[in-house]
N, C-alpha and C positions, 0 to 999 in steps of 0.2 A: 655952828657945827661945820667941820670940814666935810667936803663931799665924801660920802661913804663909797668905797670901791670894793670892799670885801666884808662879809659877815660870817662869823663862826657861831655854830649852834651846838649846844649840848643836846642829847637825845631824851633820856628819861626825865620826865617832869618839865621838859622844855618843848621839844617837838612832839613827843609822845605823852599823852595823858596817862599817867601811871594808874589811875583808877580804872580806865577802860582798856589800856594797852593799845590804843589806836591813835593815829595822827588826825587831829581835828581837821575837818574839811577846809575851814578858813585858814588854817596854818599851811596846809598844802597849797591853797590858792595863793597865799602870800609868797611862798617859795617861787612859784611860777612867775608871778608878777615882778619879783625882784630880779629874776633871771632875764625877763624881757627888758628890764632897765639896765642890763649889762653889769650887774653887781655880782662879783664872784661869791659863791656860797660854799661853805666848808663845814664838815662835821668835826666836832671835838668831843670825844666820848671816852669813857672808861671801858666801853665794850670792846670785844675782839672784832676783827674785820668780818668774820663769818657769822656774827649774830647782830649785825646792823639791820634794822627793820627794812622791809621791802617798801621802797618808795615808787614802785612801778617803773615807768620809763624814765623817771627823773633821776639824773645823775649829778652828784655834787662835784665841784671843781677840785676838791682835795678832801682827804680824810685823815684826821688825827685820832688814832685808836690806842688802846691800852694806856689811857691817860697820857698820851703824847709820846709813847715809846716807839710807835711805828706810824709814820706819816707817808702818805702816798697819793698819787693821782691815778686815774685809770690807766696811765701809760708807764709810770715809773715810781720807784721808791724815793722819797725825799730824805727821810731820816729813819734810821734803824738803830735802836739802842736797847738790846736785851740785858737782862740781869747777868751778873757774873755767876759762874757755876758755884763758886765758894759761898756766895751770899744765898743762893738757892738752897744749898745744903744746910746752911746755918739757920735760915728761917724755918725750914722743915723741922730741924732739931728743936728750935725754940717753941714752935707750935705744938709739937708732940709733948713738950714739957708742961704745957698748960692745957693739954687734953683737947686740942683742936685739930680736926682734919683740914687739909689744904687742897685747893684746886690750882693747878698751874696752867698757864695759857701760852702756847707756842703760836707761831704764825699760822699753823694748820688746824689746831684742835685744842680742846680743853680736857684735862684729866684730873681726877680727884683720888685721893688715897683713903677717903672715908666720908661719912655723912653725919651731919648733925642738923638740928632744926634751923639754926641760923644760916648755915651755908646752903641748905636746901631752899629756904625762902629767898635767899639772895639770888640763886639761880632762877627761881620763879619770877622774880621781878623782870627778868629778861626773856620770859617765856621759854625757859630751858628746863629740862629734867636732869636730875643729878644721879649719876651712877658711879660706882667705884671702878676704876680702870685697872685691869689685870696687868697692864704693861706700864704702870705709873712710873716705876724706876727708870724704864727706858725712855719715857717721854722727858723726864727730868735731865737727861743727857743732851737733849736738843736745846737750841736757844730758847730760853723762857723769857717772855716779855713782861709777864705780870703774874703775881700769886694772889689768890683770894681766899679769905677765910672768915668765918664768923668770929666776932670778938667784940669787946667793948673798949672805949678809950683807955681804961685803966690797964689793959693788956698791951698797949702799944710799946711801952718801954721794954717789956720782956720779949716781945717779938723781934725787936731790933738789936737785942743784946749780942755783941760780938760780931755784928756785921760791919762792913766798911763802905758800902756804896748803895744803900737802899733807904727809902723813906716810905711813909704811909700816906695814901690818898683815901679820903673817905667820901662816899656818895650816899651812904645809908648807915644809920646809927648803929646797926647790929652787925656790921661787917667792915672789913678793911681790904684795900688793894695794896699790895707791896710792889713798888716800882723802883727803877733806878733813881738815885738822888739827883741825877742830871736830867731826869725827865720831868713830866708835868705838862699840863695843858698850856701854861704860859710859855714854856720852852718851845713846845711844838708850834705855837702860833708865831713865834719869832722866826722859826725855820720856814714856815709857809709864807710869811710876809717877805722874807728875803728871796724865796723862790719866785714870787710874782713881782718882785722889785717894788714893793709897797712899803709905806711907813705906818707905824701904829696909829697915827692920827687919822688915817684913811680907813681904819678897821673898826668894826663893831662886833660885839659878842652878846649872846643871850644864854643864861644859865640859871640853875636853881639850887645847886648844892655846894657843899664845902670844897669839893675838888674843882669847882669853877672859880674859886677866888682868884687864883693867879691868872686865869684866863681873862677875867674882867679887868684885871690890873694891867694886862699886856696890850690892851687896845685903847683907842682914843675914846670910845664910848662903850662902857660896860653896862648891860641892862639885866637886872634881876627880875625873874618872873614873880608874879604876885604870890605864888605858892613856894617861893624860895626860902631857904634857911635865913634866919635873921643875920647870921654872920656874913652872908653874901650880900644881903641888902645894905649892910653897913658900909661896904666898900664900893657899891654900885654907883654909877653916875645917874642912873634912872631906874625906875621900877615900872614894869608894865603889868597888865592883868594876868591872872592865872592862865595856865595852859587850857583849862576847861572853859575859860571865858574868851578864848581867841586872842590872848594877850599880844602875841607877836603880830598878828594881822592888824590889830587896832593901833599898836605902837607905830608900825610902819606907815600906816595911812596918816596918822596924826602928825608924823614928822616928815612927811613928804617923800618917803622912800618909794611908796607906791600910791596910786590913786584909788580912792574908794569907788567901787562899782565899775572899775575899768574892765573892758572886755579882753 
């Protein structure tokens, strides 16, 4: 294995136990020990920047948010790739045709034009409450980085009909994220690696869902969580334990990235 210089982490189901909504203590410990070993640590998530969980005083070296459409450090933006206004309008039209409300996410906020059970539960996965925005139309005139709605795979074709630059990213089977076709976690990782002057062989990533597939394929070592979707496990270089079993901690100790029981 090449010396690992940088690691990318998904959040939900990877750093955060979806059953409890918490970051396991051993996972948090692993992050600190990796930092002590001077490994760069980055978030790669479908979440918006303003709904990233509280890691206390711990700061990551870079953040890939909106499934890679907005990447930044604490000091600067590395990559910004919002949806085109025409595609936003077309997806809204297509969603209305199949009877689905939509939530749009800008750099500053999220706004929804309606509520259904799937979208409400999708919000709950991130510990968010869903309300209808009175100024939804105004929000849609701002740069929109991601659109979210409840749906099923059979609806994907209808959602994309007539668009020119969008694709669907899936992290939960009852919903979809609509993002620019030129975005994705794999694309954002390439941007971050270039920023830090690193090669894919020096990178590792941990993930658990379908939208992590291109992330694991963009690094030298892609690790699927034990609770990961089978599709992700099929492309992973390795599989660690479930997030509830401190999978990241035990993988890192077993592979010499951190020492077990180190102070």
